[in-house]
All heavy atoms as a GROMACS GRO file, in nm:
protein
  589
    1MET      N    1  -8.620   3.803   5.931
    1MET     CA    2  -8.554   3.675   5.926
    1MET      C    3  -8.503   3.643   6.067
    1MET      O    4  -8.448   3.728   6.134
    1MET     CB    5  -8.439   3.684   5.827
    1MET     CG    6  -8.354   3.562   5.822
    1MET     SD    7  -8.245   3.566   5.680
    1MET     CE    8  -8.093   3.601   5.761
    2VAL      N    9  -8.519   3.522   6.109
    2VAL     CA   10  -8.472   3.477   6.240
    2VAL      C   11  -8.381   3.357   6.221
    2VAL      O   12  -8.412   3.265   6.149
    2VAL     CB   13  -8.592   3.436   6.330
    2VAL    CG1   14  -8.542   3.389   6.465
    2VAL    CG2   15  -8.691   3.549   6.344
    3SER      N   16  -8.266   3.360   6.286
    3SER     CA   17  -8.175   3.247   6.280
    3SER      C   18  -8.212   3.145   6.386
    3SER      O   19  -8.299   3.170   6.470
    3SER     CB   20  -8.030   3.294   6.301
    3SER     OG   21  -8.009   3.326   6.437
    4ILE      N   22  -8.145   3.034   6.387
    4ILE     CA   23  -8.174   2.932   6.487
    4ILE      C   24  -8.132   2.977   6.627
    4ILE      O   25  -8.173   2.919   6.725
    4ILE     CB   26  -8.107   2.797   6.452
    4ILE    CG1   27  -7.956   2.813   6.445
    4ILE    CG2   28  -8.164   2.740   6.325
    4ILE    CD1   29  -7.882   2.681   6.430
    5TYR      N   30  -8.052   3.086   6.634
    5TYR     CA   31  -8.007   3.138   6.763
    5TYR      C   32  -8.094   3.255   6.810
    5TYR      O   33  -8.060   3.324   6.904
    5TYR     CB   34  -7.861   3.183   6.753
    5TYR     CG   35  -7.771   3.072   6.708
    5TYR    CD1   36  -7.716   3.072   6.582
    5TYR    CD2   37  -7.743   2.964   6.793
    5TYR    CE1   38  -7.634   2.969   6.540
    5TYR    CE2   39  -7.662   2.861   6.751
    5TYR     CZ   40  -7.608   2.863   6.624
    5TYR     OH   41  -7.528   2.761   6.583
    6GLN      N   42  -8.207   3.279   6.744
    6GLN     CA   43  -8.300   3.386   6.777
    6GLN      C   44  -8.242   3.526   6.758
    6GLN      O   45  -8.287   3.621   6.819
    6GLN     CB   46  -8.355   3.369   6.919
    6GLN     CG   47  -8.422   3.237   6.945
    6GLN     CD   48  -8.542   3.214   6.853
    6GLN    OE1   49  -8.621   3.302   6.831
    6GLN    NE2   50  -8.553   3.094   6.798
    7ASP      N   51  -8.140   3.539   6.672
    7ASP     CA   52  -8.086   3.670   6.639
    7ASP      C   53  -8.167   3.727   6.522
    7ASP      O   54  -8.201   3.656   6.430
    7ASP     CB   55  -7.938   3.659   6.596
    7ASP     CG   56  -7.849   3.612   6.708
    7ASP    OD1   57  -7.881   3.641   6.824
    7ASP    OD2   58  -7.748   3.546   6.679
    8TRP      N   59  -8.195   3.857   6.528
    8TRP     CA   60  -8.273   3.922   6.423
    8TRP      C   61  -8.182   4.004   6.334
    8TRP      O   62  -8.092   4.072   6.381
    8TRP     CB   63  -8.377   4.014   6.485
    8TRP     CG   64  -8.485   3.941   6.555
    8TRP    CD1   65  -8.485   3.896   6.684
    8TRP    CD2   66  -8.609   3.902   6.500
    8TRP    NE1   67  -8.601   3.832   6.714
    8TRP    CE2   68  -8.682   3.835   6.600
    8TRP    CE3   69  -8.669   3.916   6.376
    8TRP    CZ2   70  -8.808   3.784   6.581
    8TRP    CZ3   71  -8.795   3.866   6.358
    8TRP    CH2   72  -8.863   3.800   6.459
    9GLU      N   73  -8.206   3.996   6.205
    9GLU     CA   74  -8.136   4.080   6.108
    9GLU      C   75  -8.240   4.144   6.018
    9GLU      O   76  -8.333   4.079   5.973
    9GLU     CB   77  -8.042   3.996   6.021
    9GLU     CG   78  -7.924   3.938   6.093
    9GLU     CD   79  -7.832   3.863   6.000
    9GLU    OE1   80  -7.836   3.887   5.878
    9GLU    OE2   81  -7.758   3.779   6.049
   10VAL      N   82  -8.224   4.272   5.994
   10VAL     CA   83  -8.313   4.343   5.904
   10VAL      C   84  -8.233   4.382   5.780
   10VAL      O   85  -8.129   4.445   5.790
   10VAL     CB   86  -8.372   4.470   5.971
   10VAL    CG1   87  -8.456   4.547   5.872
   10VAL    CG2   88  -8.450   4.432   6.094
   11HIS      N   89  -8.283   4.342   5.665
   11HIS     CA   90  -8.219   4.376   5.538
   11HIS      C   91  -8.313   4.466   5.461
   11HIS      O   92  -8.429   4.431   5.439
   11HIS     CB   93  -8.190   4.249   5.457
   11HIS     CG   94  -8.098   4.155   5.527
   11HIS    ND1   95  -7.962   4.159   5.510
   11HIS    CD2   96  -8.121   4.058   5.618
   11HIS    CE1   97  -7.906   4.066   5.586
   11HIS    NE2   98  -8.001   4.005   5.653
   12LYS      N   99  -8.265   4.582   5.423
   12LYS     CA  100  -8.348   4.679   5.355
   12LYS      C  101  -8.285   4.711   5.219
   12LYS      O  102  -8.167   4.746   5.211
   12LYS     CB  103  -8.358   4.806   5.440
   12LYS     CG  104  -8.463   4.901   5.399
   12LYS     CD  105  -8.474   5.010   5.504
   12LYS     CE  106  -8.597   5.092   5.480
   12LYS     NZ  107  -8.612   5.196   5.581
   13ALA      N  108  -8.363   4.701   5.114
   13ALA     CA  109  -8.313   4.727   4.979
   13ALA      C  110  -8.307   4.878   4.954
   13ALA      O  111  -8.389   4.954   5.004
   13ALA     CB  112  -8.404   4.662   4.876
   14ILE      N  113  -8.208   4.919   4.873
   14ILE     CA  114  -8.197   5.058   4.831
   14ILE      C  115  -8.270   5.070   4.698
   14ILE      O  116  -8.246   4.994   4.605
   14ILE     CB  117  -8.050   5.099   4.814
   14ILE    CG1  118  -7.980   5.096   4.949
   14ILE    CG2  119  -8.039   5.236   4.751
   14ILE    CD1  120  -7.830   5.122   4.940
   15ASP      N  121  -8.360   5.167   4.688
   15ASP     CA  122  -8.435   5.190   4.565
   15ASP      C  123  -8.349   5.272   4.468
   15ASP      O  124  -8.329   5.391   4.489
   15ASP     CB  125  -8.565   5.263   4.595
   15ASP     CG  126  -8.653   5.279   4.472
   15ASP    OD1  127  -8.617   5.227   4.365
   15ASP    OD2  128  -8.758   5.344   4.485
   16CYS      N  129  -8.300   5.208   4.363
   16CYS     CA  130  -8.209   5.274   4.269
   16CYS      C  131  -8.282   5.365   4.171
   16CYS      O  132  -8.222   5.451   4.110
   16CYS     CB  133  -8.128   5.170   4.194
   16CYS     SG  134  -8.020   5.076   4.301
   17GLN      N  135  -8.411   5.345   4.149
   17GLN     CA  136  -8.494   5.429   4.064
   17GLN      C  137  -8.434   5.452   3.926
   17GLN      O  138  -8.420   5.565   3.881
   17GLN     CB  139  -8.522   5.562   4.133
   17GLN     CG  140  -8.596   5.547   4.263
   17GLN     CD  141  -8.621   5.680   4.330
   17GLN    OE1  142  -8.582   5.784   4.281
   17GLN    NE2  143  -8.686   5.676   4.444
   18THR      N  144  -8.399   5.345   3.857
   18THR     CA  145  -8.346   5.356   3.722
   18THR      C  146  -8.386   5.233   3.642
   18THR      O  147  -8.418   5.129   3.699
   18THR     CB  148  -8.193   5.374   3.723
   18THR    OG1  149  -8.147   5.395   3.591
   18THR    CG2  150  -8.124   5.256   3.784
   19ASP      N  151  -8.385   5.246   3.509
   19ASP     CA  152  -8.428   5.135   3.423
   19ASP      C  153  -8.314   5.037   3.394
   19ASP      O  154  -8.333   4.917   3.398
   19ASP     CB  155  -8.485   5.189   3.292
   19ASP     CG  156  -8.614   5.264   3.314
   19ASP    OD1  157  -8.686   5.233   3.411
   19ASP    OD2  158  -8.644   5.355   3.235
   20SER      N  159  -8.198   5.088   3.357
   20SER     CA  160  -8.086   4.998   3.330
   20SER      C  161  -7.969   5.039   3.417
   20SER      O  162  -7.922   5.153   3.411
   20SER     CB  163  -8.046   5.002   3.182
   20SER     OG  164  -7.971   5.115   3.152
   21PHE      N  165  -7.921   4.946   3.498
   21PHE     CA  166  -7.830   4.984   3.605
   21PHE      C  167  -7.755   4.861   3.650
   21PHE      O  168  -7.815   4.758   3.676
   21PHE     CB  169  -7.918   5.040   3.717
   21PHE     CG  170  -7.845   5.098   3.833
   21PHE    CD1  171  -7.816   5.232   3.838
   21PHE    CD2  172  -7.812   5.019   3.941
   21PHE    CE1  173  -7.755   5.287   3.948
   21PHE    CE2  174  -7.750   5.073   4.052
   21PHE     CZ  175  -7.722   5.208   4.055
   22GLY      N  176  -7.625   4.870   3.660
   22GLY     CA  177  -7.544   4.765   3.718
   22GLY      C  178  -7.459   4.825   3.828
   22GLY      O  179  -7.391   4.925   3.807
   23LEU      N  180  -7.464   4.767   3.944
   23LEU     CA  181  -7.390   4.816   4.059
   23LEU      C  182  -7.257   4.742   4.066
   23LEU      O  183  -7.254   4.622   4.083
   23LEU     CB  184  -7.472   4.794   4.186
   23LEU     CG  185  -7.414   4.841   4.317
   23LEU    CD1  186  -7.402   4.992   4.318
   23LEU    CD2  187  -7.501   4.795   4.431
   24PHE      N  188  -7.145   4.814   4.050
   24PHE     CA  189  -7.013   4.753   4.048
   24PHE      C  190  -6.936   4.771   4.177
   24PHE      O  191  -6.844   4.695   4.205
   24PHE     CB  192  -6.930   4.809   3.933
   24PHE     CG  193  -6.981   4.772   3.797
   24PHE    CD1  194  -6.987   4.865   3.696
   24PHE    CD2  195  -7.023   4.643   3.770
   24PHE    CE1  196  -7.033   4.831   3.571
   24PHE    CE2  197  -7.070   4.608   3.645
   24PHE     CZ  198  -7.075   4.703   3.545
   25SER      N  199  -6.967   4.874   4.255
   25SER     CA  200  -6.891   4.902   4.375
   25SER      C  201  -6.983   4.963   4.479
   25SER      O  202  -7.075   5.038   4.446
   25SER     CB  203  -6.777   5.000   4.344
   25SER     OG  204  -6.707   5.036   4.459
   26ILE      N  205  -6.958   4.930   4.605
   26ILE     CA  206  -7.035   4.990   4.714
   26ILE      C  207  -6.941   5.014   4.831
   26ILE      O  208  -6.853   4.933   4.859
   26ILE     CB  209  -7.155   4.900   4.755
   26ILE    CG1  210  -7.240   4.969   4.861
   26ILE    CG2  211  -7.109   4.764   4.800
   26ILE    CD1  212  -7.372   4.901   4.887
   27ASN      N  213  -6.957   5.130   4.896
   27ASN     CA  214  -6.872   5.165   5.007
   27ASN      C  215  -6.953   5.244   5.108
   27ASN      O  216  -7.026   5.335   5.070
   27ASN     CB  217  -6.752   5.248   4.958
   27ASN     CG  218  -6.645   5.260   5.061
   27ASN    OD1  219  -6.657   5.339   5.153
   27ASN    ND2  220  -6.540   5.184   5.046
   28PHE      N  221  -6.941   5.211   5.235
   28PHE     CA  222  -7.011   5.282   5.341
   28PHE      C  223  -6.927   5.398   5.390
   28PHE      O  224  -6.805   5.389   5.398
   28PHE     CB  225  -7.040   5.189   5.459
   28PHE     CG  226  -7.150   5.090   5.431
   28PHE    CD1  227  -7.122   4.969   5.372
   28PHE    CD2  228  -7.281   5.121   5.463
   28PHE    CE1  229  -7.223   4.878   5.344
   28PHE    CE2  230  -7.382   5.031   5.437
   28PHE     CZ  231  -7.354   4.910   5.377
   29SER      N  232  -6.993   5.509   5.424
   29SER     CA  233  -6.924   5.624   5.480
   29SER      C  234  -6.866   5.586   5.616
   29SER      O  235  -6.910   5.489   5.678
   29SER     CB  236  -7.020   5.742   5.494
   29SER     OG  237  -7.123   5.712   5.586
   30PRO      N  238  -6.768   5.663   5.665
   30PRO     CA  239  -6.708   5.630   5.795
   30PRO      C  240  -6.808   5.620   5.909
   30PRO      O  241  -6.790   5.540   6.001
   30PRO     CB  242  -6.609   5.744   5.818
   30PRO     CG  243  -6.570   5.789   5.681
   30PRO     CD  244  -6.697   5.774   5.600
   31ASP      N  245  -6.917   5.697   5.905
   31ASP     CA  246  -7.019   5.689   6.010
   31ASP      C  247  -7.132   5.592   5.977
   31ASP      O  248  -7.229   5.582   6.052
   31ASP     CB  249  -7.075   5.827   6.041
   31ASP     CG  250  -7.158   5.885   5.928
   31ASP    OD1  251  -7.167   5.824   5.818
   31ASP    OD2  252  -7.216   5.994   5.947
   32SER      N  253  -7.123   5.523   5.865
   32SER     CA  254  -7.222   5.425   5.817
   32SER      C  255  -7.359   5.486   5.790
   32SER      O  256  -7.458   5.416   5.783
   32SER     CB  257  -7.236   5.308   5.915
   32SER     OG  258  -7.114   5.240   5.926
   33GLY      N  259  -7.364   5.617   5.770
   33GLY     CA  260  -7.491   5.684   5.742
   33GLY      C  261  -7.522   5.696   5.594
   33GLY      O  262  -7.636   5.722   5.556
   34GLU      N  263  -7.420   5.679   5.510
   34GLU     CA  264  -7.438   5.691   5.365
   34GLU      C  265  -7.369   5.576   5.294
   34GLU      O  266  -7.275   5.516   5.347
   34GLU     CB  267  -7.380   5.823   5.314
   34GLU     CG  268  -7.450   5.945   5.369
   34GLU     CD  269  -7.383   6.074   5.326
   34GLU    OE1  270  -7.258   6.080   5.328
   34GLU    OE2  271  -7.455   6.167   5.292
   35VAL      N  272  -7.416   5.550   5.173
   35VAL     CA  273  -7.356   5.448   5.088
   35VAL      C  274  -7.318   5.515   4.956
   35VAL      O  275  -7.399   5.588   4.898
   35VAL     CB  276  -7.455   5.332   5.060
   35VAL    CG1  277  -7.397   5.235   4.960
   35VAL    CG2  278  -7.490   5.260   5.188
   36LEU      N  279  -7.196   5.492   4.911
   36LEU     CA  280  -7.148   5.542   4.783
   36LEU      C  281  -7.140   5.424   4.688
   36LEU      O  282  -7.084   5.320   4.722
   36LEU     CB  283  -7.009   5.605   4.800
   36LEU     CG  284  -6.936   5.649   4.674
   36LEU    CD1  285  -7.011   5.761   4.604
   36LEU    CD2  286  -6.794   5.692   4.709
   37THR      N  287  -7.198   5.440   4.569
   37THR     CA  288  -7.197   5.331   4.471
   37THR      C  289  -7.128   5.375   4.343
   37THR      O  290  -7.133   5.491   4.305
   37THR     CB  291  -7.340   5.286   4.436
   37THR    OG1  292  -7.409   5.395   4.374
   37THR    CG2  293  -7.414   5.238   4.558
   38GLY      N  294  -7.065   5.281   4.275
   38GLY     CA  295  -7.011   5.300   4.142
   38GLY      C  296  -7.093   5.214   4.048
   38GLY      O  297  -7.113   5.095   4.073
   39CYS      N  298  -7.143   5.272   3.937
   39CYS     CA  299  -7.244   5.205   3.858
   39CYS      C  300  -7.212   5.199   3.708
   39CYS      O  301  -7.125   5.270   3.660
   39CYS     CB  302  -7.378   5.274   3.878
   39CYS     SG  303  -7.425   5.280   4.052
   40SER      N  304  -7.287   5.118   3.638
   40SER     CA  305  -7.268   5.095   3.495
   40SER      C  306  -7.322   5.208   3.409
   40SER      O  307  -7.296   5.212   3.289
   40SER     CB  308  -7.335   4.965   3.453
   40SER     OG  309  -7.475   4.974   3.470
   41ASP      N  310  -7.396   5.301   3.467
   41ASP     CA  311  -7.454   5.411   3.388
   41ASP      C  312  -7.366   5.535   3.386
   41ASP      O  313  -7.413   5.643   3.356
   41ASP     CB  314  -7.594   5.443   3.439
   41ASP     CG  315  -7.596   5.496   3.582
   41ASP    OD1  316  -7.489   5.497   3.647
   41ASP    OD2  317  -7.704   5.534   3.629
   42THR      N  318  -7.239   5.521   3.418
   42THR     CA  319  -7.135   5.626   3.420
   42THR      C  320  -7.146   5.720   3.539
   42THR      O  321  -7.077   5.820   3.546
   42THR     CB  322  -7.130   5.711   3.291
   42THR    OG1  323  -7.244   5.797   3.284
   42THR    CG2  324  -7.122   5.624   3.167
   43TYR      N  325  -7.232   5.691   3.636
   43TYR     CA  326  -7.249   5.776   3.753
   43TYR      C  327  -7.212   5.703   3.881
   43TYR      O  328  -7.214   5.581   3.888
   43TYR     CB  329  -7.395   5.824   3.766
   43TYR     CG  330  -7.439   5.915   3.655
   43TYR    CD1  331  -7.514   5.865   3.550
   43TYR    CD2  332  -7.405   6.049   3.655
   43TYR    CE1  333  -7.555   5.949   3.447
   43TYR    CE2  334  -7.446   6.133   3.553
   43TYR     CZ  335  -7.521   6.082   3.449
   43TYR     OH  336  -7.561   6.165   3.348
   44SER      N  337  -7.183   5.782   3.984
   44SER     CA  338  -7.176   5.734   4.121
   44SER      C  339  -7.292   5.798   4.194
   44SER      O  340  -7.332   5.910   4.164
   44SER     CB  341  -7.045   5.777   4.188
   44SER     OG  342  -6.936   5.710   4.132
   45TYR      N  343  -7.347   5.725   4.290
   45TYR     CA  344  -7.462   5.774   4.366
   45TYR      C  345  -7.430   5.768   4.514
   45TYR      O  346  -7.362   5.677   4.560
   45TYR     CB  347  -7.585   5.687   4.339
   45TYR     CG  348  -7.632   5.691   4.196
   45TYR    CD1  349  -7.580   5.603   4.102
   45TYR    CD2  350  -7.729   5.782   4.156
   45TYR    CE1  351  -7.623   5.607   3.970
   45TYR    CE2  352  -7.774   5.785   4.026
   45TYR     CZ  353  -7.720   5.698   3.933
   45TYR     OH  354  -7.763   5.703   3.803
   46ILE      N  355  -7.484   5.867   4.588
   46ILE     CA  356  -7.475   5.865   4.733
   46ILE      C  357  -7.617   5.850   4.787
   46ILE      O  358  -7.706   5.928   4.752
   46ILE     CB  359  -7.411   5.993   4.789
   46ILE    CG1  360  -7.267   6.005   4.739
   46ILE    CG2  361  -7.414   5.991   4.943
   46ILE    CD1  362  -7.195   6.131   4.784
   47TYR      N  363  -7.636   5.746   4.869
   47TYR     CA  364  -7.765   5.718   4.931
   47TYR      C  365  -7.755   5.745   5.080
   47TYR      O  366  -7.663   5.698   5.146
   47TYR     CB  367  -7.806   5.573   4.910
   47TYR     CG  368  -7.831   5.539   4.765
   47TYR    CD1  369  -7.729   5.490   4.685
   47TYR    CD2  370  -7.956   5.559   4.708
   47TYR    CE1  371  -7.750   5.461   4.553
   47TYR    CE2  372  -7.979   5.530   4.576
   47TYR     CZ  373  -7.876   5.482   4.499
   47TYR     OH  374  -7.898   5.453   4.367
   48ASP      N  375  -7.847   5.824   5.131
   48ASP     CA  376  -7.856   5.849   5.274
   48ASP      C  377  -7.942   5.739   5.334
   48ASP      O  378  -8.060   5.725   5.299
   48ASP     CB  379  -7.918   5.986   5.300
   48ASP     CG  380  -7.917   6.024   5.447
   48ASP    OD1  381  -7.969   5.945   5.529
   48ASP    OD2  382  -7.865   6.132   5.479
   49LEU      N  383  -7.885   5.658   5.421
   49LEU     CA  384  -7.957   5.545   5.478
   49LEU      C  385  -8.062   5.587   5.580
   49LEU      O  386  -8.160   5.515   5.600
   49LEU     CB  387  -7.857   5.446   5.540
   49LEU     CG  388  -7.761   5.384   5.439
   49LEU    CD1  389  -7.659   5.296   5.510
   49LEU    CD2  390  -7.835   5.304   5.334
   50ASN      N  391  -8.045   5.702   5.645
   50ASN     CA  392  -8.146   5.751   5.738
   50ASN      C  393  -8.268   5.806   5.666
   50ASN      O  394  -8.381   5.787   5.709
   50ASN     CB  395  -8.087   5.857   5.831
   50ASN     CG  396  -7.977   5.800   5.919
   50ASN    OD1  397  -7.995   5.694   5.977
   50ASN    ND2  398  -7.866   5.869   5.927
   51LEU      N  399  -8.245   5.873   5.553
   51LEU     CA  400  -8.355   5.926   5.473
   51LEU      C  401  -8.413   5.822   5.378
   51LEU      O  402  -8.520   5.841   5.323
   51LEU     CB  403  -8.308   6.047   5.391
   51LEU     CG  404  -8.260   6.168   5.468
   51LEU    CD1  405  -8.205   6.273   5.373
   51LEU    CD2  406  -8.372   6.225   5.552
   52ASN      N  407  -8.335   5.714   5.354
   52ASN     CA  408  -8.372   5.608   5.261
   52ASN      C  409  -8.397   5.663   5.120
   52ASN      O  410  -8.496   5.631   5.055
   52ASN     CB  411  -8.495   5.531   5.311
   52ASN     CG  412  -8.511   5.399   5.237
   52ASN    OD1  413  -8.413   5.337   5.199
   52ASN    ND2  414  -8.634   5.357   5.217
   53GLN      N  415  -8.302   5.747   5.074
   53GLN     CA  416  -8.314   5.801   4.940
   53GLN      C  417  -8.178   5.843   4.885
   53GLN      O  418  -8.082   5.863   4.960
   53GLN     CB  419  -8.408   5.920   4.938
   53GLN     CG  420  -8.357   6.043   5.009
   53GLN     CD  421  -8.456   6.158   5.006
   53GLN    OE1  422  -8.571   6.142   4.969
   53GLN    NE2  423  -8.413   6.274   5.048
   54CYS      N  424  -8.173   5.855   4.754
   54CYS     CA  425  -8.053   5.903   4.687
   54CYS      C  426  -8.043   6.053   4.710
   54CYS      O  427  -8.138   6.127   4.688
   54CYS     CB  428  -8.062   5.873   4.538
   54CYS     SG  429  -7.919   5.928   4.445
   55VAL      N  430  -7.926   6.099   4.757
   55VAL     CA  431  -7.907   6.241   4.784
   55VAL      C  432  -7.812   6.308   4.686
   55VAL      O  433  -7.803   6.431   4.683
   55VAL     CB  434  -7.860   6.266   4.930
   55VAL    CG1  435  -7.970   6.227   5.028
   55VAL    CG2  436  -7.731   6.194   4.960
   56ALA      N  437  -7.741   6.228   4.604
   56ALA     CA  438  -7.649   6.287   4.506
   56ALA      C  439  -7.623   6.189   4.392
   56ALA      O  440  -7.611   6.069   4.415
   56ALA     CB  441  -7.517   6.325   4.572
   57ARG      N  442  -7.616   6.244   4.272
   57ARG     CA  443  -7.574   6.168   4.154
   57ARG      C  444  -7.450   6.238   4.101
   57ARG      O  445  -7.455   6.354   4.059
   57ARG     CB  446  -7.684   6.165   4.048
   57ARG     CG  447  -7.645   6.079   3.928
   57ARG     CD  448  -7.758   6.070   3.833
   57ARG     NE  449  -7.744   6.175   3.733
   57ARG     CZ  450  -7.808   6.176   3.617
   57ARG    NH1  451  -7.895   6.081   3.590
   57ARG    NH2  452  -7.789   6.273   3.532
   58LEU      N  453  -7.337   6.170   4.107
   58LEU     CA  454  -7.208   6.230   4.072
   58LEU      C  455  -7.168   6.191   3.931
   58LEU      O  456  -7.165   6.073   3.897
   58LEU     CB  457  -7.102   6.182   4.172
   58LEU     CG  458  -7.140   6.196   4.320
   58LEU    CD1  459  -7.038   6.127   4.408
   58LEU    CD2  460  -7.157   6.341   4.357
   59GLU      N  461  -7.139   6.290   3.850
   59GLU     CA  462  -7.101   6.263   3.711
   59GLU      C  463  -6.955   6.296   3.688
   59GLU      O  464  -6.889   6.355   3.773
   59GLU     CB  465  -7.190   6.341   3.616
   59GLU     CG  466  -7.188   6.490   3.636
   59GLU     CD  467  -7.284   6.561   3.543
   59GLU    OE1  468  -7.403   6.565   3.576
   59GLU    OE2  469  -7.237   6.610   3.439
   60GLY      N  470  -6.903   6.257   3.573
   60GLY     CA  471  -6.765   6.287   3.538
   60GLY      C  472  -6.695   6.172   3.468
   60GLY      O  473  -6.581   6.185   3.428
   61HIS      N  474  -6.763   6.059   3.454
   61HIS     CA  475  -6.704   5.944   3.387
   61HIS      C  476  -6.770   5.922   3.251
   61HIS      O  477  -6.886   5.954   3.231
   61HIS     CB  478  -6.722   5.818   3.473
   61HIS     CG  479  -6.647   5.822   3.600
   61HIS    ND1  480  -6.519   5.775   3.613
   61HIS    CD2  481  -6.681   5.871   3.722
   61HIS    CE1  482  -6.477   5.793   3.737
   61HIS    NE2  483  -6.574   5.852   3.806
   62GLU      N  484  -6.694   5.867   3.158
   62GLU     CA  485  -6.748   5.833   3.026
   62GLU      C  486  -6.778   5.684   3.015
   62GLU      O  487  -6.844   5.642   2.921
   62GLU     CB  488  -6.650   5.875   2.917
   62GLU     CG  489  -6.632   6.026   2.910
   62GLU     CD  490  -6.532   6.067   2.804
   62GLU    OE1  491  -6.483   5.980   2.729
   62GLU    OE2  492  -6.503   6.187   2.796
   63GLU      N  493  -6.731   5.607   3.109
   63GLU     CA  494  -6.753   5.461   3.111
   63GLU      C  495  -6.805   5.421   3.248
   63GLU      O  496  -6.829   5.505   3.334
   63GLU     CB  497  -6.619   5.389   3.082
   63GLU     CG  498  -6.558   5.419   2.946
   63GLU     CD  499  -6.634   5.357   2.831
   63GLU    OE1  500  -6.696   5.251   2.852
   63GLU    OE2  501  -6.630   5.414   2.721
   64ASP      N  502  -6.818   5.291   3.269
   64ASP     CA  503  -6.862   5.238   3.398
   64ASP      C  504  -6.774   5.289   3.512
   64ASP      O  505  -6.655   5.312   3.493
   64ASP     CB  506  -6.852   5.084   3.400
   64ASP     CG  507  -6.934   5.018   3.292
   64ASP    OD1  508  -7.028   5.081   3.240
   64ASP    OD2  509  -6.903   4.902   3.259
   65VAL      N  510  -6.833   5.304   3.629
   65VAL     CA  511  -6.758   5.340   3.749
   65VAL      C  512  -6.739   5.209   3.826
   65VAL      O  513  -6.833   5.155   3.883
   65VAL     CB  514  -6.833   5.444   3.836
   65VAL    CG1  515  -6.750   5.478   3.958
   65VAL    CG2  516  -6.864   5.568   3.754
   66ASN      N  517  -6.618   5.157   3.823
   66ASN     CA  518  -6.590   5.024   3.879
   66ASN      C  519  -6.546   5.025   4.024
   66ASN      O  520  -6.540   4.921   4.087
   66ASN     CB  521  -6.484   4.954   3.795
   66ASN     CG  522  -6.533   4.925   3.655
   66ASN    OD1  523  -6.642   4.871   3.638
   66ASN    ND2  524  -6.457   4.965   3.556
   67SER      N  525  -6.515   5.142   4.078
   67SER     CA  526  -6.470   5.149   4.217
   67SER      C  527  -6.511   5.283   4.274
   67SER      O  528  -6.508   5.386   4.207
   67SER     CB  529  -6.318   5.134   4.222
   67SER     OG  530  -6.273   5.136   4.355
   68ALA      N  531  -6.553   5.282   4.400
   68ALA     CA  532  -6.592   5.406   4.469
   68ALA      C  533  -6.552   5.395   4.614
   68ALA      O  534  -6.563   5.288   4.675
   68ALA     CB  535  -6.744   5.425   4.457
   69ILE      N  536  -6.504   5.506   4.672
   69ILE     CA  537  -6.458   5.502   4.810
   69ILE      C  538  -6.478   5.639   4.874
   69ILE      O  539  -6.470   5.742   4.807
   69ILE     CB  540  -6.309   5.461   4.818
   69ILE    CG1  541  -6.268   5.435   4.962
   69ILE    CG2  542  -6.220   5.562   4.752
   69ILE    CD1  543  -6.135   5.364   4.976
   70PHE      N  544  -6.510   5.640   5.003
   70PHE     CA  545  -6.514   5.761   5.083
   70PHE      C  546  -6.374   5.786   5.140
   70PHE      O  547  -6.306   5.692   5.179
   70PHE     CB  548  -6.610   5.746   5.202
   70PHE     CG  549  -6.754   5.765   5.169
   70PHE    CD1  550  -6.837   5.656   5.150
   70PHE    CD2  551  -6.807   5.893   5.159
   70PHE    CE1  552  -6.971   5.674   5.122
   70PHE    CE2  553  -6.942   5.912   5.131
   70PHE     CZ  554  -7.023   5.801   5.112
   71PHE      N  555  -6.334   5.911   5.146
   71PHE     CA  556  -6.212   5.948   5.215
   71PHE      C  557  -6.249   6.013   5.348
   71PHE      O  558  -6.340   6.095   5.354
   71PHE     CB  559  -6.129   6.048   5.133
   71PHE     CG  560  -6.060   5.986   5.016
   71PHE    CD1  561  -6.112   5.996   4.889
   71PHE    CD2  562  -5.943   5.914   5.034
   71PHE    CE1  563  -6.050   5.939   4.780
   71PHE    CE2  564  -5.879   5.855   4.928
   71PHE     CZ  565  -5.932   5.868   4.799
   72GLU      N  566  -6.179   5.975   5.453
   72GLU     CA  567  -6.203   6.036   5.582
   72GLU      C  568  -6.135   6.172   5.589
   72GLU      O  569  -6.030   6.194   5.530
   72GLU     CB  570  -6.151   5.946   5.694
   72GLU     CG  571  -6.227   5.816   5.707
   72GLU     CD  572  -6.185   5.738   5.829
   72GLU    OE1  573  -6.172   5.798   5.937
   72GLU    OE2  574  -6.166   5.617   5.815
   73ASP      N  575  -6.196   6.264   5.662
   73ASP     CA  576  -6.134   6.395   5.685
   73ASP      C  577  -6.010   6.376   5.770
   73ASP      O  578  -6.007   6.294   5.861
   73ASP     CB  579  -6.230   6.489   5.759
   73ASP     CG  580  -6.348   6.528   5.673
   73ASP    OD1  581  -6.337   6.522   5.549
   73ASP    OD2  582  -6.452   6.565   5.731
   74VAL      N  583  -5.906   6.452   5.738
   74VAL     CA  584  -5.782   6.445   5.817
   74VAL      C  585  -5.756   6.575   5.888
   74VAL      O  586  -5.805   6.677   5.859
   74VAL     CB  587  -5.660   6.409   5.729
   74VAL    CG1  588  -5.653   6.262   5.711
   74VAL    CG2  589  -5.662   6.483   5.600
   0.00000   0.00000   0.00000
């Protein structure tokens, strides 16, 4: 996509690889290398943006995950 100012933006979709899925929350890691999502299938997922794949499926909820956040190391 090119704007009228000749600036380029690249938008890349994340492949969720699931049949029924609603994304309720998204948060970038402090280094912007990973994305954490909260979803309607009771899981949170971590996507590595450099590998372009899901690297973790986090369980522990019985209902939708409506919020997800990374904590920085202290």
